[in-house]
ROZA-434378 format. One record per residue (C-alpha): residue in one letter; x, y, z. Coordinates in steps of 0.02 Angstrom, whole numbers, plus 50000, padded with zeros to 5 digits. Layout:
aXYZ/...
This chain:
m487124985350147/e487574971950020/l489304964150024/k490074953049891/q491014938349964/e491544926349828/a493114917149781/q493794931349673/i492954946449755/f492784950349940/e492014965150032/m491834969450216/s491124983950315/h492234994350426/l491875007950554/l493145021850527/t493935026150695/y494715042550752/y496465034950764/e496395030150579/c496175048550534/d497315063550537/e496935081650584/t495795083550433/s494635070050507/h494955059450351/p495975043250347/s497845045350321/l498655036450175/s499575024350289/m497925019650370/i497095017450201/l498475005250156/s498234996350323/m496364994850290/i496574987350117/s497864975350190/m496544970250316/v495244966250183/s496564956550085/d496924946150241/e495064943450274/h494854937650094/s496254924950114/m495594918650282/a493844916650210/l494624904450085/g495544895050222/m497234903450199/g497664912950357/t499414918150413/e499774901150490/e499314891650332/i500314903550222/q501884903450330/a501804884450340/t502384884750158/g503974893550212/g503514910050133/t502384925150141/w501524937750027/v502454954150000/v501854969649907/s503064975949775/g502104991649730/y500515001849734/e499615013149612/g498075022349672/q496865036749665/l495975045249810/f494445055149760/a494095072849818/k492715067449938/q493415056950079/p492565048150226/s492665054850404/f492895045750569/g491305037950635/e490745033350458/t490445015250407/i491325011450244/i491534996450131/l493254989150096/g493354978449940/t494644968249847/k494764957549690/a496074944749641/v496344951049463/s497624939249387/y499264930349419/n500724921049344/r502124910749419/f502914925249515/f501674939649523/a499874941949580/v498804957449548/r497494963749670/d496284978249654/f495564987349804/w494164999849828/i493405009749970/t491605015949957/d490215022250068/k489085008850143/e487825010349999/h489145008449861/q488625025549797/i490205035649833/e491925029149788/y493305035749901/a494825026149837/r495365014349699/i497055005549718/r498014992049625/s499454982049698/i500694968949639/f501114954749759/v502594942949756/f502944927949868/m504494929049979/n505434914750060/l505514918550247/k507254911250269/t508164918050117/r507084934050109/r507064931649920/m505644930249797/q505064912749749/s503704905349639/i501944906549710/p501324889949785/p499814884349681/a498834879949839/l498904898149893/i498314906049730/e497124893849645/p495694895849773/f495464914049717/n494884908549544/a495874922649464/p496414920049282/i498194915549238/a498974929849138/k500404928149015/r500844946349049/i500494954749215/p499974973049196/r501354984549256/l501074998549379/k501615016049333/r503415018349388/p503675033749497/h504855047149436/k506475047249531/l506935061149651/n507875075749573/e509435077549680/n509855093949591/a508225102149644/s507765107649820/v507695092149931/i506915090550103/k507745076950209/k507285068550372/n507945053050461/y506975039450552/q507555024150648/v506635007950614/r505865002450778/y505224985750840/f503434992250825/d503694996150640/l503814977350607/d502344966050568/a501944947450584/n503014943850430/h504534950650524/h504804965250407/v504324983550405/n502454985750382/n502074992050206/a501015006350272/r502445013050380/y503385018650225/f502015031250188/d502245039550358/w504105041250322/l503785047450145/l502505060650193/d503095066950362/p504525077850293/l503225088350199/g502715096050365/r501095099150456/d500555114750360/f500755106550189/l499865090650243/r498405099850322/e498145110850169/s498425097750033/q497495081849986/i498205066849895/k497475063949722/k498555050149647/f500055040249708/n501305027449647/l502505018049758/q503815005149715/y504734995049848/l506514991049793/q507424983849944/e506894977750115/v507174989550262/r507704980350420/n507494982750606/g508664995550685/e509195003650521/i509155022450496/v508105027250346/e508285044050260/s506705051050182/k506965063650041/v505655073649948/n505515086449806/k504035098349800/l503795103149617/k502525109149489/k502135097749342/n500965104249206/k500165115749336/e499905100849451/k500655099949626/v501775084549630/t503005077749757/y504375065149722/h504955054149866/q506385042449906/i506855031150052/d508695026850074/v509725016850198/g511505022750174/e511885021049988/q510475008549962/l508885014749876/d507405006049959/a505815014349893/i505265028049774/a503575036549761/e502685050049661/i501165058949731/e499985071049644/w498955082849753/y497285091849739/
């Protein structure tokens, strides 16, 4: 097993555990997002920028959106996989990261994901410019224009809508004192129901975070199940009261 561990690219091996998988024996989307977050953290720590060093600046990294593809063949629990990431480019306010998941021989690609990061001030909870000391060690090029992720289609309120409410719990929060990014995918997908989720497999997904969900709030997850050019597509939305917090579009095999 060969792993790349450089300034701009970082890979690590990972043994896929049973609790990272759903009833299909394959990793759930929320766990896939947790795993790529892990390799992102490991990359930062390898360059001397762990959570303590980052938060000492008064801020923290926050994901503003994801765009990804999961391939038809997926790993199963007990398999050793490779998690990889690359610092693609950045400007004053945005940083782009690519992620991939492969088998341990780099022969089978299971997932390919792109994300956009911003830097948030921990006191004001607002975006601020990225501290140079936290981005320059990655040796990523400065970009005049950051590539945009595909924006998800909004939920169609006039079509059939499935709704379900969830309360934000203490254990939904992470070390940055906000709701873990992966938790949104559990809220987004759960209303589809067990039968749909067992019989369907995610092909592509787009997620955009719009507002921060806070501890104790009641989130409402809404979803459309539609056909789009013979493809099975679901449109998702997370609300707190009248506030729109996240939207997502998912295409299924």
